[in-house]
C-alpha positions as CSV (number, residue, x, y, z in Angstrom):
1,X,-21.8,16.2,-2.4
2,X,-21.8,15.9,-5.9
3,X,-22.2,12.5,-7.2
4,X,-18.8,11.3,-9.2
5,X,-19.0,10.7,-12.8
6,X,-19.1,7.2,-14.3
7,X,-15.8,5.9,-14.7
8,X,-15.1,2.7,-17.6
9,X,-12.0,1.1,-19.4
10,X,-12.5,1.6,-23.1
11,X,-14.1,-0.9,-25.1
12,X,-15.4,-2.7,-21.8
13,X,-19.3,-2.4,-20.5
14,X,-18.5,-2.0,-16.9
15,X,-18.6,0.7,-14.4
16,X,-15.1,0.9,-12.4
17,X,-16.0,0.5,-8.6
18,X,-14.6,4.1,-6.8
19,X,-14.0,2.2,-3.8
20,X,-12.1,-1.1,-3.4
21,X,-11.0,-3.1,-0.6
22,X,-9.7,-6.6,0.6
23,X,-8.4,-8.2,3.0
24,X,-4.4,-9.3,2.7
25,X,-1.7,-11.2,4.9
26,X,-4.0,-12.1,8.4
27,X,-1.6,-13.3,11.4
28,X,-3.1,-14.6,14.7
29,X,-2.8,-10.8,15.9
30,X,-2.5,-8.8,12.9
31,X,-4.0,-7.8,9.9
32,X,-3.2,-6.2,6.5
33,X,-6.2,-4.3,4.8
34,X,-5.5,-3.1,1.1
35,X,-7.8,-0.3,-0.2
36,X,-8.2,2.0,-3.3
37,X,-10.1,5.2,-2.8
38,X,-9.5,8.8,-3.4
39,X,-11.5,9.9,-0.5
40,X,-9.4,8.7,2.5
41,X,-9.0,12.4,4.3
42,X,-10.3,11.1,6.6
43,X,-10.9,7.2,7.0
44,X,-13.0,5.9,9.5
45,X,-12.1,2.8,10.9
46,X,-14.8,0.5,12.7
47,X,-13.6,-2.8,13.7
48,X,-16.1,-5.3,15.7
49,X,-15.9,-8.8,16.9
50,X,-18.0,-10.6,19.5
51,X,-18.5,-8.3,23.0
52,X,-16.2,-5.9,21.7
53,X,-15.8,-2.6,19.1
54,X,-13.8,0.0,18.8
55,X,-13.0,3.3,15.9
56,X,-10.5,4.9,14.4
57,X,-10.0,7.4,12.4
58,X,-6.9,8.8,10.1
59,X,-6.0,10.4,7.1
60,X,-4.0,8.8,4.3
61,X,-2.2,11.0,1.9
62,X,-3.4,11.5,-1.7
63,X,-1.5,8.9,-3.7
64,X,-1.7,9.4,-7.5
65,X,1.1,7.2,-8.6
66,X,-0.4,4.7,-6.8
67,X,-4.0,5.1,-8.4
68,X,-4.8,6.0,-4.8
69,X,-4.4,2.7,-3.1
70,X,-3.1,1.8,0.2
71,X,-1.8,-1.0,2.8
72,X,-2.5,-0.6,6.2
73,X,-1.1,-3.2,9.3
74,X,-3.3,-3.1,11.8
75,X,-2.2,-2.4,14.5
76,X,1.2,-1.1,13.4
77,X,-0.5,2.1,11.2
78,X,-2.9,2.7,13.0
79,X,-2.5,4.7,16.5
80,X,-3.8,3.4,19.8
81,X,-5.0,0.6,18.3
82,X,-4.4,-2.7,20.3
83,X,-3.4,-6.3,19.2
84,X,-6.2,-8.7,17.9
85,X,-7.0,-12.0,19.3
86,X,-6.2,-15.1,17.7
87,X,-9.0,-17.2,16.3
88,X,-11.1,-15.0,16.3
89,X,-14.1,-13.3,13.5
90,X,-13.8,-9.5,12.9
91,X,-15.9,-7.4,10.8
92,X,-14.3,-4.1,9.9
93,X,-16.2,-1.1,8.1
94,X,-14.5,1.4,6.2
95,X,-16.1,4.7,6.4
96,X,-15.1,7.1,3.2
97,X,-15.1,11.0,3.4
98,X,-17.7,11.1,0.8
99,X,-20.1,8.8,2.7
100,X,-19.6,5.4,0.9
101,X,-19.3,2.2,3.2
102,X,-17.2,-0.8,2.4
103,X,-17.2,-3.6,5.2
104,X,-15.0,-6.8,5.3
105,X,-14.7,-9.7,7.2
106,X,-12.2,-11.9,8.1
107,X,-10.6,-14.4,10.6
108,X,-7.6,-14.2,13.0
109,X,-5.6,-17.6,13.0
110,X,-5.5,-19.8,15.5
111,X,-2.4,-20.2,17.6
112,X,-0.1,-22.8,16.2
113,X,-0.5,-25.8,18.5
114,X,-4.2,-24.8,19.3
115,X,-6.8,-27.5,17.8
116,X,-9.1,-25.7,15.7
117,X,-12.3,-26.7,14.2
118,X,-12.6,-28.0,10.9
119,X,-11.5,-25.6,8.2
120,X,-10.6,-25.3,4.3
121,X,-8.3,-23.7,2.2
122,X,-9.2,-22.0,-1.0
123,X,-7.8,-22.6,-4.5
124,X,-8.6,-20.9,-7.6
125,X,-7.1,-19.0,-10.5
126,X,-7.3,-17.7,-13.9
127,X,-10.6,-14.6,-13.3
128,X,-11.3,-13.4,-17.0
129,X,-14.9,-12.6,-17.2
130,X,-15.0,-10.7,-20.1
131,X,-16.2,-11.8,-23.8
132,X,-15.2,-9.9,-26.9
133,X,-17.6,-7.2,-26.4
134,X,-15.8,-6.0,-23.2
135,X,-19.1,-7.2,-21.3
136,X,-19.7,-9.7,-18.5
137,X,-21.5,-12.7,-19.2
138,X,-23.5,-15.0,-16.8
139,X,-21.7,-17.8,-18.4
140,X,-18.5,-16.6,-16.9
141,X,-19.9,-15.1,-13.7
142,X,-22.1,-17.5,-12.3
143,X,-19.8,-19.3,-10.0
144,X,-17.7,-16.9,-9.0
145,X,-20.7,-15.0,-8.2
146,X,-21.8,-17.7,-5.7
147,X,-18.7,-18.8,-4.5
148,X,-18.3,-16.5,-1.9
149,X,-21.3,-18.4,-0.2
150,X,-19.8,-21.4,-1.4
151,X,-16.6,-20.8,0.8
152,X,-18.5,-19.6,3.8
153,X,-20.1,-23.2,3.6
154,X,-17.5,-24.9,3.6
155,X,-15.5,-22.9,6.2
156,X,-12.8,-21.2,4.2
157,X,-10.1,-19.5,6.4
158,X,-8.1,-18.4,3.4
159,X,-8.0,-18.4,-0.5
160,X,-4.8,-18.4,-2.4
161,X,-5.3,-16.7,-5.9
162,X,-2.9,-18.3,-7.6
163,X,-2.2,-16.5,-10.8
164,X,-4.2,-14.5,-13.3
165,X,-6.5,-12.2,-11.5
166,X,-6.4,-9.9,-14.5
167,X,-5.3,-10.1,-17.9
168,X,-3.4,-7.7,-19.5
169,X,-4.1,-9.5,-23.2
170,X,-7.7,-10.8,-22.7
171,X,-10.0,-10.7,-24.7
172,X,-8.2,-10.6,-27.8
173,X,-9.9,-7.4,-28.7
174,X,-9.8,-5.7,-26.1
175,X,-5.6,-6.7,-25.3
176,X,-3.5,-3.8,-24.6
177,X,-0.5,-5.3,-27.0
178,X,-3.5,-5.3,-29.7
179,X,-2.7,-2.1,-31.8
180,X,-6.4,-1.5,-33.0
181,X,-7.4,-1.6,-29.4
182,X,-4.4,0.3,-28.1
183,X,-4.6,3.1,-30.9
184,X,-8.6,3.8,-29.1
185,X,-6.9,3.8,-25.7
186,X,-4.1,6.0,-26.1
187,X,-5.5,8.7,-28.8
188,X,-2.5,11.0,-28.1
189,X,-0.3,9.7,-31.2
190,X,1.4,7.1,-28.6
191,X,1.2,4.0,-31.3
192,X,1.6,1.0,-29.3
193,X,2.2,-0.3,-25.8
194,X,6.0,-0.5,-26.6
195,X,5.9,3.3,-27.2
196,X,5.3,3.9,-23.7
197,X,7.1,4.5,-20.6
198,X,6.9,3.3,-17.4
199,X,4.6,5.6,-15.5
200,X,2.4,5.3,-18.8
201,X,1.9,1.2,-18.6
202,X,2.0,1.2,-14.8
203,X,-1.4,3.3,-15.4
204,X,-2.9,1.1,-18.1
205,X,-2.1,-1.6,-15.9
206,X,-3.7,0.0,-12.8
207,X,-7.1,0.6,-14.8
208,X,-7.0,-3.5,-15.8
209,X,-6.8,-4.2,-12.3
210,X,-9.4,-1.9,-11.2
211,X,-11.6,-2.9,-13.7
212,X,-11.3,-7.0,-13.4
213,X,-11.4,-6.0,-9.7
214,X,-14.8,-4.5,-10.2
215,X,-16.5,-7.5,-11.1
216,X,-19.0,-8.1,-8.9
217,X,-17.9,-11.5,-7.8
218,X,-14.1,-10.9,-7.3
219,X,-14.7,-7.6,-5.3
220,X,-17.2,-9.6,-3.2
221,X,-14.5,-12.8,-2.6
222,X,-12.1,-10.5,-1.1
223,X,-13.8,-8.6,0.9
224,X,-15.0,-11.5,2.6
225,X,-11.9,-13.6,2.5
226,X,-8.3,-12.6,3.4
227,X,-6.9,-13.4,-0.4
228,X,-3.4,-14.0,-1.2
229,X,-2.3,-13.5,-4.4
230,X,0.3,-14.4,-6.4
231,X,1.3,-12.7,-10.1
232,X,1.7,-14.8,-13.6
233,X,1.7,-14.2,-17.0
234,X,-1.1,-12.3,-17.6
235,X,-0.4,-9.5,-15.3
236,X,2.1,-8.7,-17.4
237,X,1.6,-10.6,-21.1
238,X,0.9,-14.1,-22.2
239,X,4.0,-16.8,-21.1
240,X,6.2,-13.5,-19.7
241,X,9.6,-14.7,-19.4
242,X,9.7,-17.6,-21.2
243,X,11.3,-16.2,-24.6
244,X,14.5,-14.5,-24.7
245,X,13.3,-11.2,-25.8
246,X,10.8,-10.3,-23.0
247,X,14.2,-9.7,-21.0
248,X,15.1,-7.4,-23.7
249,X,14.8,-3.2,-23.7
250,X,11.9,-3.4,-25.8
251,X,10.1,-4.9,-23.0
252,X,11.8,-3.1,-20.0
253,X,9.0,-0.5,-19.6
254,X,6.3,-2.9,-19.9
255,X,7.3,-5.1,-17.4
256,X,8.6,-2.7,-15.0
257,X,5.3,-0.9,-15.5
258,X,3.0,-4.2,-15.0
259,X,4.8,-5.0,-12.1
260,X,4.6,-1.5,-10.3
261,X,0.7,-2.1,-11.1
262,X,1.2,-5.8,-9.7
263,X,2.1,-3.8,-6.2
264,X,-0.1,-1.5,-6.1
265,X,-3.2,-3.8,-6.5
266,X,-1.9,-7.1,-5.2
267,X,1.5,-7.7,-3.6
268,X,1.6,-4.6,-1.0
269,X,-1.4,-6.7,0.8
270,X,1.3,-9.1,1.6
271,X,3.7,-9.5,4.2
272,X,6.5,-8.7,1.7
273,X,9.2,-7.0,2.8
274,X,10.6,-3.6,1.0
275,X,7.7,-4.6,-1.7
276,X,7.6,-1.3,-3.6
277,X,11.6,-1.6,-4.0
278,X,12.3,-4.9,-4.5
279,X,11.5,-7.6,-7.3
280,X,10.7,-11.0,-5.9
281,X,6.5,-11.0,-4.7
282,X,7.4,-14.8,-3.2
283,X,5.4,-15.2,0.7
284,X,4.5,-17.1,3.4
285,X,1.1,-17.8,5.4
286,X,0.1,-19.9,7.7
287,X,-3.2,-20.8,9.4
288,X,-2.9,-23.2,12.4
289,X,-1.8,-26.7,11.1
290,X,-0.6,-25.4,7.5
291,X,1.6,-23.2,7.0
292,X,2.1,-22.3,3.1
293,X,5.0,-21.1,0.7
294,X,3.7,-19.2,-2.4
295,X,6.3,-18.9,-5.4
296,X,6.9,-16.2,-7.6
297,X,7.6,-17.8,-11.2
298,X,7.9,-14.6,-12.7
299,X,9.4,-11.4,-12.1
300,X,13.0,-13.4,-12.1
301,X,11.9,-15.7,-14.9
302,X,14.9,-15.9,-17.6
303,X,15.8,-17.4,-20.8
304,X,19.7,-17.1,-21.6
305,X,19.2,-19.2,-24.3
306,X,20.1,-22.5,-23.2
307,X,18.0,-22.9,-20.2
308,X,15.1,-20.9,-18.6
309,X,15.4,-20.2,-14.8
310,X,12.2,-20.1,-13.0
311,X,13.2,-18.0,-9.7
312,X,16.4,-17.0,-8.2
313,X,18.9,-18.3,-5.7
314,X,17.8,-16.0,-3.0
315,X,13.8,-17.0,-3.2
316,X,15.2,-20.7,-3.4
317,X,17.1,-20.5,-0.1
318,X,14.1,-19.2,1.3
319,X,12.1,-21.7,0.3
320,X,14.1,-24.1,1.5
321,X,14.5,-22.5,5.0
322,X,10.7,-22.0,5.5
323,X,11.0,-26.0,5.0
324,X,13.4,-26.7,7.2
325,X,11.3,-24.3,10.0
326,X,8.2,-26.5,9.2
327,X,9.1,-29.9,9.7
328,X,7.0,-30.6,12.3
329,X,3.8,-28.9,10.6
330,X,1.3,-31.2,9.6
331,X,0.6,-29.9,6.6
332,X,2.8,-27.7,4.1
333,X,1.0,-25.6,1.3
334,X,3.4,-25.1,-1.8
335,X,2.0,-22.5,-3.7
336,X,3.0,-22.5,-7.7
337,X,1.3,-20.1,-10.3
338,X,2.1,-23.2,-13.1
339,X,1.3,-26.9,-11.9
340,X,5.0,-28.4,-11.3
341,X,3.3,-31.7,-13.3
342,X,0.9,-31.5,-15.9
343,X,2.3,-32.2,-20.0
344,X,4.8,-35.2,-20.5
345,X,8.3,-34.1,-21.4
346,X,7.9,-35.5,-25.0
347,X,4.7,-33.9,-25.8
348,X,5.8,-30.4,-24.4
349,X,9.3,-30.7,-26.3
350,X,7.5,-31.1,-29.5
351,X,4.8,-28.2,-29.3
352,X,7.3,-25.8,-28.2
353,X,9.7,-26.6,-31.4
354,X,6.7,-26.5,-33.4
355,X,4.9,-23.6,-32.1
356,X,8.3,-21.4,-30.6
357,X,9.3,-19.9,-27.3
358,X,6.1,-17.1,-26.6
359,X,3.8,-20.6,-26.9
360,X,1.6,-22.4,-23.7
361,X,4.6,-24.9,-24.5
362,X,7.7,-23.6,-23.7
363,X,5.9,-21.7,-20.4
364,X,5.6,-25.5,-18.8
365,X,8.4,-27.3,-16.2
366,X,8.4,-30.0,-18.9
367,X,9.8,-28.0,-21.4
368,X,13.3,-29.2,-22.0
369,X,15.3,-25.1,-20.8
370,X,13.0,-25.5,-17.6
371,X,14.3,-28.8,-16.5
372,X,17.1,-27.8,-14.5
373,X,14.7,-25.4,-12.6
374,X,12.0,-28.6,-12.5
375,X,14.4,-31.1,-10.9
376,X,15.9,-28.8,-8.2
377,X,12.4,-27.0,-6.8
378,X,11.7,-31.7,-7.3
379,X,14.4,-32.4,-5.3
380,X,14.3,-30.4,-2.7
381,X,10.6,-31.1,-1.9
382,X,12.0,-35.1,-2.1
383,X,14.7,-34.1,0.5
384,X,12.4,-32.6,2.8
385,X,9.8,-35.0,2.6
386,X,12.6,-37.8,3.8
387,X,13.2,-35.3,7.1
388,X,9.6,-35.4,7.4
389,X,7.8,-38.0,6.4
390,X,4.9,-37.7,8.4
391,X,4.0,-34.2,6.5
392,X,1.2,-33.7,3.8
393,X,3.0,-31.7,1.1
394,X,0.4,-30.0,-1.6
395,X,1.0,-28.1,-4.5
396,X,-1.6,-25.4,-5.2
397,X,-1.8,-24.5,-8.7
398,X,-3.2,-22.6,-11.9
399,X,-2.8,-21.4,-15.4
400,X,-3.8,-24.4,-17.0
401,X,-7.7,-24.1,-17.1
402,X,-8.6,-27.3,-16.0
403,X,-9.1,-28.8,-12.3
404,X,-7.1,-32.1,-11.5
405,X,-5.9,-34.1,-8.2
406,X,-2.9,-35.7,-8.8
407,X,-0.5,-37.7,-6.5
408,X,3.6,-38.0,-7.0
409,X,5.0,-41.5,-5.6
410,X,8.7,-40.9,-5.3
411,X,11.8,-43.4,-3.8
412,X,15.4,-42.3,-3.1
413,X,16.9,-44.8,-5.8
414,X,20.0,-44.9,-3.2
415,X,17.8,-46.1,-0.7
416,X,15.4,-48.2,-2.6
417,X,14.1,-50.1,-0.2
418,X,12.4,-47.7,2.0
419,X,9.0,-46.5,1.5
420,X,7.8,-44.3,-1.5
421,X,6.8,-40.7,-0.6
422,X,4.1,-39.1,-1.6
423,X,3.7,-35.5,-3.2
424,X,0.0,-34.2,-3.7
425,X,-0.9,-31.5,-6.3
426,X,-4.4,-29.4,-6.7
427,X,-4.7,-27.4,-9.6
428,X,-7.8,-25.1,-9.7
429,X,-8.5,-23.3,-13.1
430,X,-9.7,-21.4,-14.1
431,X,-12.9,-19.5,-11.6
432,X,-14.3,-17.8,-15.0
433,X,-12.5,-18.0,-17.6
434,X,-14.5,-19.8,-20.3
435,X,-12.8,-21.6,-22.7
436,X,-14.8,-23.4,-25.6
437,X,-15.4,-26.8,-25.2
438,X,-12.7,-28.1,-27.6
439,X,-10.1,-26.1,-25.3
440,X,-11.3,-27.6,-22.5
441,X,-11.6,-31.2,-23.5
442,X,-8.0,-30.9,-24.5
443,X,-6.7,-29.4,-21.6
444,X,-8.2,-32.2,-19.4
445,X,-6.0,-34.8,-21.9
446,X,-3.2,-33.5,-20.8
447,X,-2.6,-34.8,-17.5
448,X,-4.2,-37.7,-18.2
449,X,-1.6,-38.2,-20.6
450,X,1.1,-37.8,-17.8
451,X,0.1,-40.7,-16.0
452,X,2.5,-43.3,-14.8
453,X,5.7,-40.8,-16.4
454,X,7.9,-39.5,-14.0
455,X,8.1,-36.0,-13.0
456,X,11.3,-35.5,-13.0
457,X,14.6,-35.7,-15.2
458,X,16.5,-39.6,-15.8
459,X,19.4,-38.5,-13.9
460,X,17.7,-37.0,-11.2
461,X,18.3,-39.1,-7.7
462,X,14.8,-39.6,-7.1
463,X,12.6,-41.8,-9.5
464,X,8.9,-40.6,-9.6
465,X,5.8,-41.5,-10.9
466,X,2.7,-39.2,-11.1
467,X,-1.3,-40.4,-11.4
468,X,-4.3,-38.6,-10.8
469,X,-6.2,-39.1,-7.0
470,X,-9.2,-41.7,-6.9
471,X,-12.0,-40.1,-5.7
472,X,-15.0,-41.1,-3.1
473,X,-18.4,-41.8,-3.6
474,X,-20.1,-39.7,-6.1
475,X,-17.1,-37.3,-6.2
476,X,-14.7,-38.7,-8.8
477,X,-14.4,-36.7,-11.6
478,X,-11.0,-35.9,-12.3
479,X,-9.3,-34.2,-14.2
480,X,-12.4,-31.4,-14.6
481,X,-12.1,-29.5,-17.4
482,X,-15.8,-27.1,-16.3
483,X,-14.9,-23.9,-14.3
484,X,-14.3,-25.0,-10.9
485,X,-12.6,-23.8,-7.3
486,X,-10.5,-26.0,-5.1
487,X,-10.3,-26.8,-1.6
488,X,-7.3,-28.3,1.1
489,X,-10.1,-29.2,3.9
490,X,-8.7,-30.0,7.2
491,X,-10.4,-32.4,9.9
492,X,-9.3,-32.9,13.5
493,X,-8.8,-36.2,14.5
494,X,-7.8,-37.8,18.0
495,X,-4.2,-38.0,16.5
496,X,-4.0,-35.0,14.5
497,X,-5.8,-33.9,11.2
498,X,-7.6,-35.5,8.1
499,X,-6.3,-34.0,4.8
500,X,-8.6,-34.2,1.8
501,X,-8.6,-32.3,-1.8
502,X,-12.1,-31.3,-3.2
503,X,-13.1,-29.9,-6.9
504,X,-16.0,-27.7,-7.4
505,X,-18.0,-27.1,-10.3
506,X,-21.2,-25.4,-11.1
507,X,-24.1,-27.5,-10.9
508,X,-27.3,-27.1,-13.4
509,X,-29.3,-25.3,-10.5
510,X,-26.8,-22.3,-10.1
511,X,-25.2,-23.7,-7.2
512,X,-21.5,-25.6,-6.5
513,X,-21.3,-28.8,-6.7
514,X,-18.4,-31.1,-5.1
515,X,-17.6,-33.4,-8.1
516,X,-14.0,-34.4,-6.6
517,X,-13.3,-35.4,-2.7
518,X,-10.1,-37.4,-2.5
519,X,-10.5,-39.0,0.8
520,X,-8.2,-39.0,3.9
521,X,-4.8,-38.1,2.2
522,X,-2.4,-41.0,3.4
């Protein structure tokens, strides 16, 4: 068979991978496999674990509209396949009809009440490894390239991809919203991306996904760990949803086409009902003593001129039901692409007035138009914590290009003599998006300025105070302005689990270094 031609995205110095695959949602007895390949007639599967091997063959219909992406449920979509075994490590080999092969690794979740070995949940965000000339650079990729081995050492079982897995608008010299670059990408007379129809936008964003997923370290990470992605702004455009214009007619095709591509390459790997026919990409996941709900803060984000709503009522009610079901679960992780706590209200308000509603300032929960949504979510978390005071609630977030481990102390104003509640926030950003030293230094100052201040508005029922967690031993750096990855570590004890938050950064010798560890969370 002749070798297929090399494919590239215009302006980028990276060959596109013809075949891509990743593990998505993995339960105790099932798993979802995502793949991208035009060579799936037939597709051969070889599933192995210790003392077991089985082979399957299936033919998938050609799928040009989805850029040859597929999502397979195992065992549901594989004729004759049996359910998987809980708490078992598997290797899945995919053999394509052109002779190429890819190997995926994953571990099924243990039964809910089974005692597990120590393990971690990985948290990363903001994957943008290209320089202004469209080249991968070692400075941007060296940490990500080593991260798969680091996560194996830390017994990571699931990885939360907390947004900006791709950038439609970065590097700025290669932005789909740069008229000069766009005319090179679409030379047939289409002047700007605003002139494209939905299908054309979808194709452009599919190319972006394939490009960013072809970066070797990111490709390998998704092959070795079940990765759970959520949408953020750069999957569409910087700060999307914060400005009123984002939901006008001018953005209709861009919004729809970008979300189509997000489903093709990311959301379809998750257990989201009717993922291709509805808009809303929040999802649940669990692994033994940990249960997670990851919110979608983009697809329903609206600025109506008076307020900014970040989520719809359906998602909020499903989150409330999730929390009610998991009162007895030791740890609950709430995934937010944008941190609930980051910048003081007064500062972001002033910046928003000066810079406008397409700026980063207007994209924060602390922007005055978003206070209603912020307070609604915060009160729900506090009410749940009152019902489950022994549960550790950790907010996992990305977006802001600094790693931060925070503590939110809460007191019920109506019952002030009761003990304080404690919520935790782990922010991990960025994994490959290099900023200038000045920008990262400035980003690290913002959570310092938030220390001692309230999380919610003055009329909120719950009094709150934000602070940075104190580290232990030599791991006390917080905030962390370098490239970073976060961990939620679970260590079994006689009484349950010790839970700790960690942040890793690149070390001088190229290995990852633990620069922050919280010690056991109270």
